[in-house]
N, C-alpha and C positions, 0 to 999 in steps of 0.2 A: 406864430404857429410853426412848429418844426416840420421837416420834410416828410416824416412818417404820417403826420396828421393831414398834410397837404394831399399825399397820395391817397389816403383813405377818403377824403372828401371827394376827390376826383373820381374814384371808383364808385362812391355812393351816387354821385351825379350821373354817371354813365348808366348804372343800374337802374335809376329812376327813369332815365330817358328810354332805355330799352323796354321797360315795363309799359311805359306810355305808348310807344311805337308799336309794340306787339299786341296791344289791347284790341281785341275784335270789335268791342263796343265803339271805339273811336272811329272805326271804319264803316259803322252802320251795321256791324255784325254780318258782313259779307264774307263767307268762307272763301279763301282763295281758289280752291279747287272747283267750287260751284260757279264762281265768277268766270274762271278761265274757260269752262265748258260753253259759256254763252258768247265767248269772243271768237273772232275769225282767225284762230290760230291753227297753223299747219305744222306738222311734225318737223319739217325742214326749216322752219322760220328762224331768223335771227331776231332777237328781242332786246330792246333797250328799256331798262326800268329806271326812270328818272327820280332822283331823290329816294333811292332804294331803301335808305334806313337800315333796318336789321334784316332785310331780305324777306319780309313778310310775304311779298309776291314773287321776288326773285327766285327763291328756292322752288316754289311750286311750278313756276314757268319752266325752270331748268329741268324739272322732272317730266314735263309735258313735251318739250321739244328736243330735237337732236342738235339743232344749231346753237351758236353761241347766245348766251344770255348776259348782257352787259348790265352790271349794277353800277350806276353812276350816283355818287354822293360827294358832298364837300367835306364830310367828316370821316377822317381816316379810321376812327374808332369803330364807326358803323361798318365800313368796308372790311375791317378785321373780323367782326362778328359774322358777316356774310361768308367770309372765307372759311372760318371755323365751322359754321353750319354746313357748308358744301363739303368739307372734309369729313365731318361726322357722318354725313348721309351718302358718302362716296359719289358725289356729283362732280363731274369733270368739266362741264360746259359753262360754268359761271366765270365771267371775266370782271374783276373789280376795276373801276376807273374813278380816280379822284378828279372832279371837275364840276363845272357850273352849267346850268341849263342854258344860259345865254351865250355860251361859247363851247359847244359840244366837241370833244376831242376825238371825233370819228370821221370817217371819210363820207363824201357826198354819195347819196343813193346806195347806202350799205346796210340798211336795216329794214326788215319786213314789218315789224310792229314796234311802235314806241308807246310806252305805258307810263302814265303820270297819275299817281294816286295821292290826292291831298297834298300837293306840293306847289301847284302853279299859283295859288293865292299868295305864296311867299315871294314870288319873283318880282324884281323891280320893273322890268320892262317886258310885259307879256308879249308884245308884238315881236320883239327881238327873239325871245325864247321860241315862239311859234315858228318863226322863220328858220331857226336852227333845227327844230324838229322836222320841218318840211324838207330841209336840205339833206339831212341824213336818211330820210325815208326813201325807199325804192319807189319807182313808179307803181301805182296801185297799192302802195303800202298803207297800213292802218295806224292811226293814232287814237289811242283810248285815253280819255280824261275823266278821272273821277274827282269831284269837288263837293264841298259843303255848299248848299244853296244859301244865298244871301237873302235874309228876311228882314223886314222892318222891325225896329225896336228889339234887336237882338240883346240878350243880357251879357254879352261878352264883347271884348275889344278886338277879337281876332279878325284879320282881313278876310273878306269873302268876295266871290265873283258870282253874279247871278248866272243861271244857266243860259238866259237869252243873251247876256253880254258875252259870255264865253262862246256861244254859237256864232255871234257876229265877228268876234276876234278870229275864230277859226276860218270863216268865210273870207275875211280880209286877208288872211295869210295865204289864201289859195288852196285851202283844203275844203272838200266837199263833205258836209255832215250827212251821214247815212242813217244814223239812229240816235235817239235820245231816250234814256231810261231813267226812272226814278226808283232805285232799289228801296229807298226809305224816304220819309218826309224831309229829312235833312240833307240827303245826299243825291246828287245826279251823276249820270254817266253819259258821255257823248262819244260816239264812235264816228271818226271822220276818216276820209281816204284822200291820198294824194292823187 
């Protein structure tokens, strides 16, 4: 395969990934603006979007708050897409960070709200990641977790975490669960506070 074909294949792979990540049906068809209105978000908040992907939630968060919105992802291509979207929409408070959830490159007690949508089922050590989230949260800061509910006899092999198991992990990490919601049969949302 020549270099030109290799570049085309890479661009095609990236386009498919973006299409998948931006698909509202994947997220239970929860429009970001509608979801954000239900969250304890203040205009002055600093927000960390874990596994930000294409900025599906990052960009709407950045339009909602005046504080910094950190988009964390391990994929530089995704971070570039977020940067382009922010420039196109004249948004200046988005900060892209390449990094992993189990070793967050942010200061202790620096974030008002940490948001993780459909990403925690992919981490190797959930307890380590939750300790990192707690570390960067300010006192009384919020952690919002959206995940697919694990059900018996699922027709796919994707990893899942039940809402009850996630709740127990959050409590073990020292976070207080304040609310549990089920926007759809397949998705749950847990709001916890430090």
